C-alpha positions in Angstrom: 89.2 120.2 157.0 89.0 116.6 155.8 85.0 115.4 155.6 85.5 111.9 154.6 87.6 108.9 156.2 87.6 105.4 154.8 88.4 102.8 157.7 90.3 99.7 156.5 92.5 97.0 158.2 94.8 94.4 157.6 92.2 91.5 157.7 88.2 90.8 159.1 88.0 91.1 162.7 91.0 93.8 163.0 88.8 96.0 164.8 87.5 98.1 161.8 84.3 98.5 163.4 85.5 99.5 166.8 87.7 102.3 165.7 84.9 103.3 163.2 82.5 103.8 166.2 85.4 105.2 168.5 85.7 108.1 166.0 81.9 108.5 165.4 81.1 109.1 168.9 84.0 111.3 169.5 82.8 113.6 166.4 79.1 113.3 168.3 80.5 114.6 171.5 82.9 117.0 170.6 81.7 118.3 167.2 77.8 118.7 168.0 77.4 121.8 165.8 78.6 119.9 162.6 76.7 117.1 160.9 78.0 113.4 159.9 77.1 110.7 158.6 78.5 107.0 158.6 78.4 104.1 155.4 79.0 101.0 155.1 79.0 100.6 151.6 78.3 97.3 151.2 77.6 94.3 153.3 77.5 90.8 153.9 75.1 89.3 156.4 74.0 90.7 159.4 76.7 93.1 161.1 77.5 96.6 161.1 75.0 98.6 159.8 72.7 97.0 162.4 75.2 98.4 164.6 75.3 101.8 164.1 71.6 102.5 163.8 71.3 101.1 167.1 74.0 103.2 168.5 73.6 106.4 167.2 71.2 108.9 166.3 71.4 109.1 162.7 69.6 111.2 160.2 70.0 108.6 157.7 68.0 105.2 156.3 68.9 102.1 156.2 69.5 102.3 152.2 71.2 105.1 153.1 74.1 103.8 155.5 74.1 100.6 153.6 73.2 101.1 149.9 74.0 97.6 149.3 73.5 94.2 151.0 73.8 90.8 150.4 72.2 87.7 152.7 75.4 85.4 153.1 78.1 86.8 155.2 80.8 86.2 152.3 83.1 88.5 150.2 80.7 90.3 148.4 81.2 88.6 144.7 80.5 85.5 146.2 77.6 86.6 148.2 76.1 88.3 144.7 76.8 85.2 143.1 74.3 83.4 145.5 71.9 85.7 145.1 72.1 85.7 141.2 72.8 89.9 141.5 75.7 91.9 140.5 78.1 94.2 142.9 76.6 97.6 141.3 79.4 99.9 142.8 77.9 102.7 140.7 74.9 102.6 143.3 77.4 102.7 145.9 79.2 105.6 144.8 76.0 107.8 144.3 74.9 106.7 147.7 78.5 107.9 149.0 78.5 111.2 146.8 75.2 112.1 147.8 75.8 111.6 151.5 79.3 113.6 151.2 77.3 116.7 150.0 75.3 116.8 152.6 77.6 116.3 155.8 80.2 118.1 157.3 81.9 115.0 157.8 81.4 110.9 157.0 83.2 107.7 158.0 83.0 105.0 155.9 83.9 101.6 157.4 85.2 99.3 154.6 84.5 95.5 154.1 87.0 93.1 155.1 90.5 93.6 154.5 92.4 96.0 152.2 92.9 93.3 150.1 89.6 91.7 150.3 87.1 91.7 146.9 84.9 93.9 145.8 84.0 92.5 142.7 85.9 90.1 140.6 88.4 92.5 139.5 88.9 95.1 142.8 89.8 94.8 146.3 88.8 97.3 149.4 92.6 99.1 148.1 91.5 99.6 144.4 88.6 101.4 145.2 90.0 103.5 148.2 92.9 104.7 145.5 90.0 105.1 142.7 88.0 106.8 144.7 90.7 109.1 146.2 89.2 108.2 149.9 91.5 109.4 152.9 92.1 106.0 154.9 93.1 104.7 158.0 94.3 101.3 157.9 93.7 99.3 161.4 96.8 96.8 162.7 95.8 94.1 165.2 98.0 94.1 168.0 99.2 90.1 167.9 102.4 88.3 167.0 102.8 89.0 163.5 101.3 92.4 163.2 104.5 94.1 161.6 104.7 91.8 158.7 101.1 92.4 158.6 101.4 96.4 158.4 104.5 96.4 156.0 102.4 94.3 153.4 99.3 96.5 153.7 100.8 99.7 153.5 102.7 98.5 150.3 99.4 97.1 149.2 98.0 101.0 149.3 101.0 102.5 148.2 100.5 99.9 145.0 96.8 101.3 144.7 97.6 104.8 145.1 95.8 105.0 148.4 95.8 107.9 150.5 97.4 106.3 153.6 96.8 109.0 156.7 98.0 106.3 159.0 97.7 103.5 161.1 95.7 102.7 164.1 96.7 99.9 166.3 94.3 97.8 168.1 94.0 95.4 170.6 91.5 93.0 170.1 92.1 90.6 172.9 93.5 92.2 176.3 97.0 92.8 176.0 99.7 94.2 178.2 101.9 97.3 177.7 104.6 94.7 177.1 103.0 92.9 174.6 101.5 96.0 172.9 105.6 97.5 172.6 106.8 94.0 171.7 104.2 93.0 168.9 103.5 96.3 167.9 106.5 98.9 168.1 105.1 102.1 166.9 109.0 103.4 165.7 109.5 100.0 163.8 106.3 100.0 162.5 106.7 103.9 161.3 110.6 103.2 160.0 109.6 100.3 158.0 106.3 101.5 156.2 106.9 105.4 156.4 103.5 105.7 157.4 102.5 107.1 161.1 100.9 105.6 163.8 97.8 107.4 165.0 97.8 105.8 167.9 96.7 102.7 169.8 93.3 101.3 170.8 92.8 99.5 174.4 90.8 96.5 174.3 87.5 97.1 175.5 85.1 95.3 177.5 81.5 97.1 176.4 82.8 98.4 173.0 79.1 100.0 172.7 80.0 102.5 175.5 79.8 105.5 173.5 81.7 107.7 176.5 84.6 104.9 176.5 84.2 105.3 172.8 84.7 108.7 172.1 87.6 108.9 175.2 89.9 106.4 173.7 89.3 108.1 170.2 90.7 111.4 171.7 94.1 109.9 172.3 94.1 109.4 168.6 96.4 112.1 167.1 93.2 114.1 165.6 95.8 116.5 163.9 96.9 114.2 161.1 93.5 112.5 161.3 91.8 115.5 160.1 94.4 116.9 158.0 93.2 117.8 154.8 96.2 116.9 152.5 95.7 117.3 148.6 97.7 115.0 146.7 
């Protein structure tokens, strides 16, 4: 069974955190007998790591959740330069490997989008490919989403990312007609040759764990948890 899953997206504010917390809430509710962990390997500015610690009872220190933290809410290489530091990926890999060896399942939320820079030379896509991380791509429901999905899947293929599928996310309230017109699953799947695993509705309270678990239960978990070897 799959034991690691990277959550990335087409861009910032696309819904990575909502999907990550929904998957965590689902795992916590329906698989209480299994140990799990969560990571935000790199974080710039206040945000996701603090949210995870507030929402979940995690047997992890702050450094185990986010081994590399920068103060400025900027791309890591820029934030690191402002602090006269380096983006130490060896430190991140060590923390990730240790957590993965200790838990049945680990959720990893990437920074920014799939094309976001991690260092001066590497993007999130490069890292996902090199570290062989099974990956889900979050695509926000909006006009232009089809093109974003196509471009990001192309990037994932170029960098040899093990892309398990796409999850659509309503960042704003959307009608069924808007979802169907702006992010038609059949067309996206046809153009990208990548399965659409479901659509997250807009959540008034994205910290309601019961609601998060409920919306996550509607995703294609058979595809999500399939341990596909490449």
